[in-house]
KESERO-268021 format. One record per residue (C-alpha): residue number from 1; residue in three letters; x, y, z. Coordinates in Angstrom, 1 decimal, padded with zeros to 4 digits. Example, Ala and Ser with C-alpha at 12.3 -4.5 7.8 and 13.67 -1.06 7.14 Angstrom:
2
REC  num  residu       x       y       z
REC    1     ALA   012.3  -004.5   007.8
REC    2     SER   013.7  -001.1   007.1
***
This chain:
445
REC  num  residu       x       y       z
REC    1     UNK   012.0   034.2   015.0
REC    2     UNK   010.8   031.7   012.5
REC    3     UNK   010.2   032.7   008.9
REC    4     UNK   007.2   031.0   007.2
REC    5     UNK   005.9   031.5   003.8
REC    6     UNK   002.1   030.9   003.4
REC    7     UNK   000.8   029.8  -000.1
REC    8     UNK  -002.7   030.0  -001.1
REC    9     UNK  -005.7   032.3  -002.1
REC   10     UNK  -005.3   035.8  -000.6
REC   11     UNK  -008.6   035.6   001.1
REC   12     UNK  -007.6   032.4   003.1
REC   13     UNK  -004.0   033.7   003.6
REC   14     UNK  -005.6   036.7   005.5
REC   15     UNK  -007.5   034.4   007.8
REC   16     UNK  -004.5   032.3   008.6
REC   17     UNK  -002.3   035.3   009.2
REC   18     UNK  -004.8   036.6   011.8
REC   19     UNK  -004.9   033.2   013.5
REC   20     UNK  -001.1   032.8   013.6
REC   21     UNK  -000.5   036.5   014.7
REC   22     UNK  -002.7   035.9   017.7
REC   23     UNK  -001.3   032.6   018.8
REC   24     UNK   002.2   032.3   017.8
REC   25     UNK   004.3   035.4   018.3
REC   26     UNK   007.7   033.8   017.3
REC   27     UNK   006.7   033.5   013.7
REC   28     UNK   007.3   035.9   010.8
REC   29     UNK   004.8   035.5   007.9
REC   30     UNK   005.6   035.7   004.2
REC   31     UNK   002.3   035.8   002.2
REC   32     UNK   002.7   033.9  -001.3
REC   33     UNK  -000.5   034.4  -003.2
REC   34     UNK  -001.8   031.6  -005.6
REC   35     UNK  -005.4   032.7  -006.6
REC   36     UNK  -005.8   030.3  -009.6
REC   37     UNK  -004.2   027.4  -011.4
REC   38     UNK  -001.4   029.7  -013.0
REC   39     UNK   001.6   028.7  -010.8
REC   40     UNK   004.5   030.2  -012.7
REC   41     UNK   004.9   033.3  -010.5
REC   42     UNK   004.5   031.4  -007.3
REC   43     UNK   007.0   028.7  -008.4
REC   44     UNK   009.4   031.3  -009.4
REC   45     UNK   009.2   033.2  -006.0
REC   46     UNK   009.5   030.0  -004.0
REC   47     UNK   012.5   028.8  -005.8
REC   48     UNK   014.2   032.4  -005.4
REC   49     UNK   013.4   032.9  -001.8
REC   50     UNK   013.0   029.5  -000.2
REC   51     UNK   016.7   029.5   001.2
REC   52     UNK   015.6   032.4   003.4
REC   53     UNK   012.4   030.6   004.8
REC   54     UNK   012.2   028.0   007.6
REC   55     UNK   009.4   026.3   006.0
REC   56     UNK   006.2   026.9   003.7
REC   57     UNK   002.6   026.5   004.9
REC   58     UNK  -000.1   025.9   002.4
REC   59     UNK  -003.6   027.0   002.9
REC   60     UNK  -004.9   023.5   001.7
REC   61     UNK  -004.2   020.4  -000.2
REC   62     UNK  -004.9   021.9  -003.6
REC   63     UNK  -002.0   024.4  -003.7
REC   64     UNK   000.2   022.0  -002.0
REC   65     UNK  -000.3   019.3  -004.7
REC   66     UNK   000.1   021.9  -007.4
REC   67     UNK   003.6   023.2  -006.2
REC   68     UNK   004.6   019.8  -005.3
REC   69     UNK   004.8   018.6  -008.8
REC   70     UNK   006.9   021.5  -009.8
REC   71     UNK   009.5   022.1  -007.1
REC   72     UNK   012.0   019.7  -005.3
REC   73     UNK   012.1   021.5  -001.8
REC   74     UNK   015.0   021.2   000.8
REC   75     UNK   012.7   023.0   003.3
REC   76     UNK   009.8   021.3   005.2
REC   77     UNK   006.3   021.9   003.8
REC   78     UNK   002.9   021.4   005.3
REC   79     UNK  -000.8   022.1   004.6
REC   80     UNK  -003.9   022.8   006.5
REC   81     UNK  -006.1   019.8   006.3
REC   82     UNK  -010.0   020.0   006.3
REC   83     UNK  -010.7   017.8   009.2
REC   84     UNK  -014.0   016.0   009.3
REC   85     UNK  -014.9   018.1   012.3
REC   86     UNK  -014.7   021.0   010.1
REC   87     UNK  -017.5   019.5   007.7
REC   88     UNK  -019.7   018.8   010.8
REC   89     UNK  -019.5   022.4   011.8
REC   90     UNK  -020.2   023.6   008.3
REC   91     UNK  -023.3   021.3   008.3
REC   92     UNK  -024.4   022.8   011.7
REC   93     UNK  -024.0   026.3   010.4
REC   94     UNK  -026.1   025.4   007.3
REC   95     UNK  -028.8   024.3   009.6
REC   96     UNK  -028.9   026.7   012.5
REC   97     UNK  -027.6   029.9   010.7
REC   98     UNK  -029.2   029.6   007.3
REC   99     UNK  -031.9   027.0   007.6
REC  100     UNK  -030.5   025.0   004.6
REC  101     UNK  -031.6   021.4   003.8
REC  102     UNK  -028.5   019.5   004.4
REC  103     UNK  -030.0   016.5   002.9
REC  104     UNK  -029.3   018.1  -000.5
REC  105     UNK  -025.9   019.6  -001.0
REC  106     UNK  -023.2   019.8  -003.5
REC  107     UNK  -019.6   019.7  -002.1
REC  108     UNK  -016.0   019.6  -002.9
REC  109     UNK  -012.8   018.9  -000.8
REC  110     UNK  -014.1   015.7   000.7
REC  111     UNK  -014.6   012.4  -000.8
REC  112     UNK  -018.1   010.8  -001.1
REC  113     UNK  -017.0   008.2   001.5
REC  114     UNK  -016.1   010.7   003.9
REC  115     UNK  -019.3   012.6   003.6
REC  116     UNK  -021.3   009.7   004.1
REC  117     UNK  -019.5   008.5   007.1
REC  118     UNK  -020.0   011.9   008.8
REC  119     UNK  -023.8   011.7   007.9
REC  120     UNK  -023.9   008.2   009.4
REC  121     UNK  -022.3   009.4   012.6
REC  122     UNK  -025.0   012.2   012.8
REC  123     UNK  -027.5   009.3   012.6
REC  124     UNK  -029.0   010.8   009.2
REC  125     UNK  -030.4   008.3   006.8
REC  126     UNK  -028.1   008.3   003.9
REC  127     UNK  -030.5   006.8   001.6
REC  128     UNK  -032.5   010.0   001.6
REC  129     UNK  -029.3   012.1   000.7
REC  130     UNK  -029.3   014.1  -002.6
REC  131     UNK  -025.5   014.4  -002.5
REC  132     UNK  -023.2   015.7  -005.2
REC  133     UNK  -019.5   015.5  -004.6
REC  134     UNK  -016.8   017.0  -006.9
REC  135     UNK  -014.3   014.4  -008.3
REC  136     UNK  -012.0   016.2  -010.8
REC  137     UNK  -008.4   015.5  -011.5
REC  138     UNK  -006.5   018.3  -009.6
REC  139     UNK  -003.9   018.5  -012.3
REC  140     UNK  -006.4   019.4  -015.0
REC  141     UNK  -005.7   022.9  -016.5
REC  142     UNK  -009.3   023.7  -016.0
REC  143     UNK  -009.8   022.0  -012.6
REC  144     UNK  -011.0   025.1  -010.8
REC  145     UNK  -013.4   026.2  -013.6
REC  146     UNK  -014.8   022.5  -013.6
REC  147     UNK  -015.5   022.7  -009.9
REC  148     UNK  -017.2   026.3  -010.3
REC  149     UNK  -019.3   024.9  -013.1
REC  150     UNK  -020.0   021.6  -011.2
REC  151     UNK  -021.6   023.7  -008.1
REC  152     UNK  -023.4   026.2  -010.4
REC  153     UNK  -025.1   023.7  -012.6
REC  154     UNK  -026.1   021.5  -009.5
REC  155     UNK  -027.9   024.5  -007.9
REC  156     UNK  -029.2   026.1  -011.1
REC  157     UNK  -030.7   022.7  -012.0
REC  158     UNK  -032.5   022.6  -008.6
REC  159     UNK  -030.5   019.5  -007.6
REC  160     UNK  -029.2   020.9  -004.4
REC  161     UNK  -030.2   023.5  -002.0
REC  162     UNK  -026.6   024.8  -001.3
REC  163     UNK  -023.0   024.2  -001.8
REC  164     UNK  -020.0   023.7   000.4
REC  165     UNK  -016.5   024.3  -000.8
REC  166     UNK  -013.0   024.5   000.6
REC  167     UNK  -011.8   026.7  -002.3
REC  168     UNK  -011.9   030.3  -001.8
REC  169     UNK  -011.9   031.4  -005.5
REC  170     UNK  -014.9   029.0  -006.0
REC  171     UNK  -016.5   030.4  -003.0
REC  172     UNK  -016.3   033.9  -004.3
REC  173     UNK  -017.3   032.9  -007.8
REC  174     UNK  -020.7   031.2  -006.3
REC  175     UNK  -021.4   034.3  -004.1
REC  176     UNK  -021.1   036.5  -007.1
REC  177     UNK  -023.6   034.2  -009.0
REC  178     UNK  -026.0   034.2  -005.8
REC  179     UNK  -025.5   030.8  -005.1
REC  180     UNK  -026.0   029.9  -001.5
REC  181     UNK  -022.6   028.8  -000.2
REC  182     UNK  -020.6   027.8   002.9
REC  183     UNK  -017.0   028.1   002.8
REC  184     UNK  -014.5   025.7   004.8
REC  185     UNK  -012.2   028.2   006.2
REC  186     UNK  -009.2   027.1   008.3
REC  187     UNK  -009.9   026.9   012.0
REC  188     UNK  -007.4   027.7   014.9
REC  189     UNK  -007.1   024.1   015.6
REC  190     UNK  -006.3   023.2   012.0
REC  191     UNK  -003.6   026.0   011.7
REC  192     UNK  -002.1   025.0   015.0
REC  193     UNK  -001.9   021.4   014.0
REC  194     UNK  -000.3   022.2   010.7
REC  195     UNK   002.2   024.4   012.2
REC  196     UNK   003.2   021.8   014.7
REC  197     UNK   003.4   019.3   011.8
REC  198     UNK   005.8   021.7   010.0
REC  199     UNK   008.0   021.9   013.3
REC  200     UNK   008.1   018.3   013.5
REC  201     UNK   009.1   017.8   010.0
REC  202     UNK   012.1   020.3   010.5
REC  203     UNK   013.2   018.6   013.7
REC  204     UNK   012.8   014.9   012.1
REC  205     UNK   014.8   015.9   009.1
REC  206     UNK   017.6   017.1   011.2
REC  207     UNK   017.5   013.7   013.2
REC  208     UNK   017.3   011.4   010.2
REC  209     UNK   019.6   012.7   007.7
REC  210     UNK   021.1   010.4   005.3
REC  211     UNK   018.8   007.2   006.0
REC  212     UNK   017.2   006.1   002.5
REC  213     UNK   013.9   004.4   002.4
REC  214     UNK   012.9   002.2  -000.7
REC  215     UNK   009.4   001.2  -001.4
REC  216     UNK   008.9  -001.8  -003.7
REC  217     UNK   005.3  -001.8  -004.9
REC  218     UNK   003.6  -004.2  -007.1
REC  219     UNK  -000.2  -004.5  -008.1
REC  220     UNK  -002.0  -007.6  -006.9
REC  221     UNK  -003.8  -009.1  -009.8
REC  222     UNK  -006.7  -011.2  -008.9
REC  223     UNK  -007.7  -014.3  -011.2
REC  224     UNK  -009.6  -012.1  -013.6
REC  225     UNK  -006.6  -010.3  -014.3
REC  226     UNK  -004.3  -013.0  -015.4
REC  227     UNK  -001.6  -012.7  -017.9
REC  228     UNK  -003.7  -014.2  -020.6
REC  229     UNK  -007.0  -011.9  -020.8
REC  230     UNK  -009.3  -011.1  -023.6
REC  231     UNK  -009.6  -007.4  -022.7
REC  232     UNK  -005.9  -006.2  -022.8
REC  233     UNK  -007.2  -002.7  -023.4
REC  234     UNK  -009.1  -002.5  -020.1
REC  235     UNK  -006.2  -004.0  -018.1
REC  236     UNK  -004.0  -001.2  -019.6
REC  237     UNK  -006.5   001.5  -018.5
REC  238     UNK  -006.7   000.1  -015.1
REC  239     UNK  -003.0   000.0  -014.8
REC  240     UNK  -003.0   003.7  -015.8
REC  241     UNK  -005.2   004.5  -012.9
REC  242     UNK  -003.1   002.8  -010.6
REC  243     UNK   000.0   004.3  -011.8
REC  244     UNK  -001.6   007.9  -011.2
REC  245     UNK  -002.3   006.9  -007.6
REC  246     UNK   001.4   005.7  -007.2
REC  247     UNK   002.7   009.0  -008.8
REC  248     UNK   000.4   011.1  -006.3
REC  249     UNK   001.8   009.2  -003.4
REC  250     UNK   005.3   009.6  -004.5
REC  251     UNK   004.9   013.2  -004.7
REC  252     UNK   003.7   013.4  -001.1
REC  253     UNK   006.9   011.6   000.0
REC  254     UNK   009.2   013.6  -002.4
REC  255     UNK   010.2   010.2  -003.9
REC  256     UNK   011.9   009.3  -007.3
REC  257     UNK   009.9   006.6  -009.2
REC  258     UNK   011.3   003.7  -011.2
REC  259     UNK   008.8   001.5  -013.2
REC  260     UNK   009.9  -002.0  -013.4
REC  261     UNK   007.0  -003.3  -015.8
REC  262     UNK   003.3  -003.2  -015.7
REC  263     UNK   002.1  -002.5  -012.1
REC  264     UNK   005.7  -002.6  -010.6
REC  265     UNK   007.4   000.4  -009.0
REC  266     UNK   010.4   001.3  -007.0
REC  267     UNK   010.3   004.6  -005.0
REC  268     UNK   013.2   006.3  -003.6
REC  269     UNK   012.9   008.7  -000.8
REC  270     UNK   014.4   009.5   002.7
REC  271     UNK   013.3   008.3   006.0
REC  272     UNK   012.3   011.7   007.5
REC  273     UNK   009.9   012.4   004.7
REC  274     UNK   008.4   008.9   004.4
REC  275     UNK   007.8   008.7   008.1
REC  276     UNK   006.4   012.0   008.6
REC  277     UNK   003.9   011.8   005.8
REC  278     UNK   002.8   008.6   006.7
REC  279     UNK   002.6   009.2   010.5
REC  280     UNK   005.2   006.4   011.3
REC  281     UNK   003.7   004.2   008.6
REC  282     UNK   000.2   004.3   010.1
REC  283     UNK  -001.3   006.2   007.1
REC  284     UNK   000.0   004.5   003.9
REC  285     UNK  -002.9   006.1   002.3
REC  286     UNK  -002.3   004.6  -001.2
REC  287     UNK  -003.4   001.1   000.2
REC  288     UNK  -006.9   002.5   001.1
REC  289     UNK  -007.5   004.4  -002.1
REC  290     UNK  -011.0   003.7  -003.6
REC  291     UNK  -009.4   003.2  -006.9
REC  292     UNK  -007.2   000.3  -005.5
REC  293     UNK  -010.4  -001.3  -004.3
REC  294     UNK  -011.8  -001.4  -007.9
REC  295     UNK  -008.8  -002.4  -009.7
REC  296     UNK  -006.9  -004.7  -007.3
REC  297     UNK  -004.8  -004.1  -004.1
REC  298     UNK  -001.0  -003.6  -003.6
REC  299     UNK   001.9  -005.6  -002.1
REC  300     UNK   004.5  -003.2  -000.6
REC  301     UNK   008.0  -003.8   000.7
REC  302     UNK   009.6  -000.8   002.7
REC  303     UNK   013.3  -001.0   003.0
REC  304     UNK   015.6   001.1   005.3
REC  305     UNK   019.2   001.4   004.7
REC  306     UNK   022.2   003.7   004.9
REC  307     UNK   022.7   003.4   001.0
REC  308     UNK   020.2   003.1  -001.8
REC  309     UNK   021.4  -000.4  -002.6
REC  310     UNK   020.8  -001.8   001.0
REC  311     UNK   017.4  -000.2   001.2
REC  312     UNK   016.3  -001.5  -002.4
REC  313     UNK   017.5  -005.0  -001.1
REC  314     UNK   015.3  -004.9   002.0
REC  315     UNK   012.5  -003.5   000.1
REC  316     UNK   012.4  -006.5  -002.3
REC  317     UNK   012.6  -008.8   000.7
REC  318     UNK   009.5  -007.0   002.3
REC  319     UNK   007.6  -007.2  -001.1
REC  320     UNK   008.2  -011.0  -001.4
REC  321     UNK   007.0  -011.4   002.2
REC  322     UNK   003.8  -009.3   001.5
REC  323     UNK   003.1  -011.3  -001.6
REC  324     UNK   003.8  -014.8  -000.1
REC  325     UNK   001.2  -013.8   002.6
REC  326     UNK  -001.6  -013.1   000.1
REC  327     UNK  -001.0  -009.4  -000.9
REC  328     UNK  -002.9  -006.3   000.2
REC  329     UNK  -000.3  -005.6   002.9
REC  330     UNK   003.2  -004.1   003.5
REC  331     UNK   006.3  -005.2   005.2
REC  332     UNK   009.0  -002.9   006.7
REC  333     UNK   012.4  -004.4   006.7
REC  334     UNK   015.6  -002.9   008.4
REC  335     UNK   018.6  -004.8   009.3
REC  336     UNK   017.0  -008.1   008.2
REC  337     UNK   014.2  -007.5   010.6
REC  338     UNK   010.8  -007.7   009.5
REC  339     UNK   008.0  -005.4   011.0
REC  340     UNK   004.2  -006.1   009.7
REC  341     UNK   002.1  -007.1   008.3
REC  342     UNK   001.0  -003.3   007.9
REC  343     UNK  -002.6  -003.6   006.5
REC  344     UNK  -005.3  -001.1   005.2
REC  345     UNK  -007.6   000.2   007.9
REC  346     UNK  -010.9  -001.8   008.2
REC  347     UNK  -014.2   000.3   008.3
REC  348     UNK  -015.3   000.8   011.9
REC  349     UNK  -018.7  -000.3   013.2
REC  350     UNK  -021.5   002.2   014.0
REC  351     UNK  -020.8   001.8   017.7
REC  352     UNK  -017.0   002.3   017.5
REC  353     UNK  -017.4   005.3   015.2
REC  354     UNK  -019.6   006.9   017.9
REC  355     UNK  -016.8   006.3   020.4
REC  356     UNK  -014.2   007.8   018.3
REC  357     UNK  -016.3   010.8   017.6
REC  358     UNK  -016.1   011.5   021.5
REC  359     UNK  -013.5   009.9   023.7
REC  360     UNK  -011.1   008.8   021.1
REC  361     UNK  -011.1   012.2   019.5
REC  362     UNK  -010.5   013.9   022.7
REC  363     UNK  -007.5   011.7   023.4
REC  364     UNK  -006.2   012.1   019.8
REC  365     UNK  -006.5   016.0   020.1
REC  366     UNK  -005.0   016.2   023.7
REC  367     UNK  -002.2   014.0   023.0
REC  368     UNK  -001.2   015.1   019.5
REC  369     UNK  -001.5   011.5   018.1
REC  370     UNK  -003.5   010.6   015.1
REC  371     UNK  -007.0   009.2   015.6
REC  372     UNK  -005.9   006.1   013.6
REC  373     UNK  -002.9   005.5   016.1
REC  374     UNK  -005.3   005.8   019.2
REC  375     UNK  -007.7   003.2   017.7
REC  376     UNK  -004.9   000.9   016.9
REC  377     UNK  -003.5   001.1   020.4
REC  378     UNK  -006.9   000.5   021.8
REC  379     UNK  -007.1  -002.6   019.5
REC  380     UNK  -003.8  -003.8   020.9
REC  381     UNK  -005.1  -003.5   024.4
REC  382     UNK  -008.4  -005.3   023.5
REC  383     UNK  -006.6  -008.1   021.5
REC  384     UNK  -003.9  -008.6   024.2
REC  385     UNK  -006.4  -008.1   027.1
REC  386     UNK  -003.6  -006.2   028.8
REC  387     UNK  -002.9  -002.5   029.1
REC  388     UNK   000.5  -002.8   030.4
REC  389     UNK   003.6  -003.1   028.0
REC  390     UNK   007.1  -002.2   027.4
REC  391     UNK   007.8   000.4   024.5
REC  392     UNK   009.5  -002.5   022.7
REC  393     UNK   006.6  -004.8   023.1
REC  394     UNK   004.2  -001.9   022.0
REC  395     UNK   006.5  -001.2   019.0
REC  396     UNK   006.3  -004.9   017.9
REC  397     UNK   002.7  -005.1   018.1
REC  398     UNK   001.9  -001.7   016.6
REC  399     UNK   004.5  -002.2   013.5
REC  400     UNK   006.8   000.7   014.1
REC  401     UNK   010.2   001.2   015.2
REC  402     UNK   011.3   001.4   018.8
REC  403     UNK   012.0   005.1   018.5
REC  404     UNK   008.9   005.9   017.0
REC  405     UNK   006.9   004.1   019.7
REC  406     UNK   009.0   006.0   022.3
REC  407     UNK   007.7   009.3   020.7
REC  408     UNK   004.2   008.0   020.9
REC  409     UNK   004.7   007.0   024.7
REC  410     UNK   006.1   010.4   025.5
REC  411     UNK   003.1   012.1   023.9
REC  412     UNK   000.6   009.9   025.9
REC  413     UNK   002.8   010.4   029.2
REC  414     UNK   002.6   014.1   028.7
REC  415     UNK  -001.2   014.2   028.1
REC  416     UNK  -001.9   011.9   031.0
REC  417     UNK  -003.0   008.8   029.0
REC  418     UNK  -000.2   006.7   030.0
REC  419     UNK   001.8   006.2   033.3
REC  420     UNK   005.1   004.4   034.1
REC  421     UNK   004.3   001.6   036.5
REC  422     UNK   007.8  -000.1   036.8
REC  423     UNK   011.0  -001.2   034.9
REC  424     UNK   011.8  -004.4   033.3
REC  425     UNK   015.7  -005.3   033.3
REC  426     UNK   017.0  -006.0   029.9
REC  427     UNK   019.4  -009.2   030.1
REC  428     UNK   021.1  -008.3   026.8
REC  429     UNK   022.1  -004.6   027.5
REC  430     UNK   021.6  -004.5   031.3
REC  431     UNK   019.5  -001.2   031.0
REC  432     UNK   016.1  -001.3   032.5
REC  433     UNK   013.0  -000.6   030.1
REC  434     UNK   010.0   001.2   031.3
REC  435     UNK   006.9  -000.6   031.9
REC  436     UNK   003.9   001.6   030.7
REC  437     UNK   000.3   001.4   031.5
REC  438     UNK  -002.1   002.9   028.8
REC  439     UNK  -005.0   004.6   030.4
REC  440     UNK  -007.7   005.2   027.8
REC  441     UNK  -010.5   003.6   029.8
REC  442     UNK  -012.3   002.9   026.5
REC  443     UNK  -013.4  -000.7   025.3
REC  444     UNK  -014.4  -001.3   021.7
REC  445     UNK  -015.8  -004.9   022.6
***
């Protein structure tokens, strides 16, 4: 029987417990309420009792980020994510159940970019939207109060017809103020995915003990940001914004940060934490942050080693290669072998987005592999004009380790989206390597 702590607002904890109790009979649940921004009692409880838990599940990213800055945990943590599909269902609920005008909303828990992409997939003209998205620093002492005031002001000023929130305390506040509001409650699918992720983190930690990962990160400065610049104050402000993103990212991977100068950082973490948080290097989300698009891109070297010194050496090699290739990319280096470049995801075309909303999403859900990974595999098929590979070939094209690709292949085999069609004899070791055919039956051309 696994013992899992659940951290979040009492209302949301109750919903999650009902879902888990009905689906997972082998999990014992320990509610750990966090109803506002006062984390002192919650921090004290977790520090005192975490040794008796197998893991901690957070009801959302807000409580996860708040506690992540205050506790260095030895147990796996995970949070329930608001998938884009949840916002789609909320918009349908608003239209069908309440007859709200979904072209005029106030929303938190999603970026403006994510909201606009969903409206585009629904073929709604975004130029006619009256959209207000909350964008407040989560570590502000008045964060929750600012979100409440944001929604209340938008509605009372007749700017919007209703609100959507992923925060239970905000939802209760707005309801008490008679503001039309829809809450983004966790779904059965999102809870199951978070628990599976928590289990994977535990297994992966046991398998990857001891290996160190170091990230060498440098800001790519365009010509306008040369060392001799008239507005040094503006450059300093921009650097502070970038530093904030680097530190937020470091908290996700539980990394120690060393600043080496303006816009230069070393992050020290472990293999299991880094790969599980980045989905085997497929979601290095700091590279795609909007702030990085405004203030310059990043070059990143990712070094793997049995010691911190070895990992740091490889990280610097990867950084040099990323910068030499023009920046805005990352290279992983392990045992003097380069894997990369790893580049930020490019925006998808409308036609491809529509495909992803259907076929790609079904493949991702059934196989348990991220949507980005499915899209990247399909891109490999299209670019190579071939659907048959050895796991080693796929690992090289994909930009991950052979072990990571084997895990992906096994999931595809189990879900019926891949098939073993033969064996290829390896001359070096004399062991046969499987030849795998990917069966997505999707073309992005």
